[in-house]
Structures are given as structure tokens and as C-alpha cells.
N, C-alpha and C positions, 0 to 999 in steps of 0.2 A: 913577267906577269903584268898585264895592263890593269890600270885602276878602273874599277867599275864606277858608273855614275852614282849608284846608291852609296858606295863607300865615300866618294867625294862629297856627296850631299850630307852624310852624317858627320863627317869631319868639318865641313863648312858650317853646319849648324852648331857644332861644339865650339868653334871659334866665335860664331855670332853671339852666343849666350855667355861667353867667357867674360867675367867681370861685370856683367849687367844685372845679375840676380834674377833674370828671366830665362828659364830653361827652354821655353818654347819660341825663343826669338829666331827669326829666319832671315834677317837682314844684317849686313856686315858694315861696321863703321870703318873709317879710314885708319883708326888706331888699331883695330883688330885685324885689318887687312895687312898692315905692317907687321903685326905679331905673327900672322901666318908665315909670311916670307922670312922673318927672323928665326922662328922656331923650327921651320923646315929647312933652314940653311939654303935658301934660294938666292940670297944676295951674293954678289961677287964684285969684281972690279967694274964690269960693264953695267950690271943691273944694280941700282941703288934704291934706297927708300924714296928718293926724289922721283925716280922713274915710276914707281908704283903710285905715288901720290898724284902725279900728273895723269897717269892712265886711269886712276880712280875717278878724277874729275871729268875725264872724257866719257867714261861709260855710264856714270850715274845719271838718273833721270833729273832733268832740270828742276830745281827747287827742293830736291831731296838731299839728305845727308848720308844715306846708307844705300848699299847695293844688294841686289838679289843674287841667287846662284847663277842665273842666266847672264847677268851683268858681270859677275865674277869670271865666268868663262870667257867673256869678251876681253876682260882685263888681262887674263892669261895670254890671249892671242896678241894683245897690245904689247906686252913686255917680253914675249917669246924671242924676238930677234936679239935682244940684249942678253937674255938668259942663254941663248944658243951660243954666243961668244964665250961666256963664262964656263959653260958645261961642255963646250966643244962638241956640240951636236950638229949633225949634218943638215937637218931641215927644221923648219918652224914646227911642223906637226910632231916631230920627234921630241923637240924641246917642250912642247905643251904636254905631251904624254909623260915625259920625265917629271915635270913640275907636279902634275896631278898625282903621279905615283908617290912622290915624296910627301905630298900633303896627306895622302891616304895612310901613309906609314906612321905619321905622328899626330898626336892630339895637342891641345894647348898645354904649354909648359908653365909651371909656376916658379921656374928658376929665376932668381934675382928678386923675388918678393920678400918682404920682411917676415921673418920667422920669429920663434920664441928665443929669447936670449938664454945663452948657456952659462953666463957668468953668475957668480954667487951673490953679487950685490943687489940684483933685481928682486930677489925673493924677500929681502929685508925691507925694501921700499913698499912692497905690496902687502906686508903683514902689519896690520894696524895695531896689533897687541904689543909690538915692539916700540911704538911711538911713546915719547915722554913729554912732559910739560904741556904747553898749550896745544901742541899738535894732537895729543892723546884725547883732548876734549872734543875733537872734531868727529870722533867715531863712538858708536855705542858698544856694548859688551860683545856683540856678534861681529864687530868689525865693519858694520855698515856705516856710511857717512851720515851725519846728522843734518847736512844741508846748511842753511843760513844760521841755524842755532849754534852750530859748531864753529862758525867763522866770526860771528859778531857777538859782543856782549849786549844782549837785548835787555833794556831796563824795564822793570815792572812798574808802569805808571798807573796802577789801579787805585792808589790811595787818594786821600782828599787833596793833597798837594803832590807835585811830581816826585819829590825825593822821599816821601813818607814810606817807610819800609814795613810798617805793621798794619797793612790793610786788613780790615775785618776784626780788629781787636778792641775797638772802642767800647762795645757793649760789655766785654769781659772786664774792663778796667772800671767802668762806672756803674 
């Protein structure tokens, strides 16, 4: 089954917006271009990330750092001869069709990204109620950090002289 242009477009846009926080992004960075080739297992002995980086600089518009879908199609044509060797395809067109098919089958993968720790020691470090001594002073009763007040001993210099501790008590004594 051949990959349709709309399928390729949707996968391309998924890779474009991966890691950027902008879901409507329609241009691809060199980093995300490499991610497409890694996630879809298009690299081999002949086709490497260096080849895609070189092809990326050839097809992108001068002065730009990202490519469009049309430029990405040109990039696929550029790297097809090397992919043809790795995948043992008979023609350049067959290699391009195979690359497009593999891209359409997969979306961006989050493999290798940092996940939540499964070890028990981490939960103790994030629970402020278990802190003792001066560390306990850095958090309020809800476990929220106090900020600078929790890290430094801030002197109350509101008295007549700097070290006077009983500010506001003069009238009570006299």
C-alpha cells in the first residue's frame, strides 16, 4: 500500500511540532529531521545522519533554518540513492516510496526521554514533611517553599538601633 500525501503531511506536521510546544508548526528543524529518520529506522550503513544534515542544508531556503514539506520531499530524493543501497531497492522511486511508507507508519517516539523515577528514594526527597532541622524551615505546613525567607536568617532591623529586639515596646515600659 503506497503512502498518501495527506498521511505523509500529517506525520510530517507531527514531527515538526514535536518538542516545540507549538502544535500548529508546519516547518521542520534539522534536529527533528534526524528524529524522523531515527524513529522510522531509515538510517543504515550507507545512509547516516551526516547525509541527512548535508541534504537538509542543500534543500532549505537560504537564510532559513527550517524546511517545508515540499523541501522535505526534495530531501528524500537527495538521500534516496544511499537509502536504496541499505534497503536493497531497485530504483530511486521505489526507495522514496518505501521511505514515505515507513514515515507514515510511525509517529514521533518518546523513547529515551527522561521519565519518572521508579526508585523509592525520590519520594522521600520530594516530601517536605520528612525534612528535619534547618531544612524543615524552608517549607510551610503545606509543603510549599518559603523562598528567600526559608534560606536566609533575615534580621528585623525595625528598632531604634539595629540589634534592638523589642521594637514598639517603649510606650508600654514608660
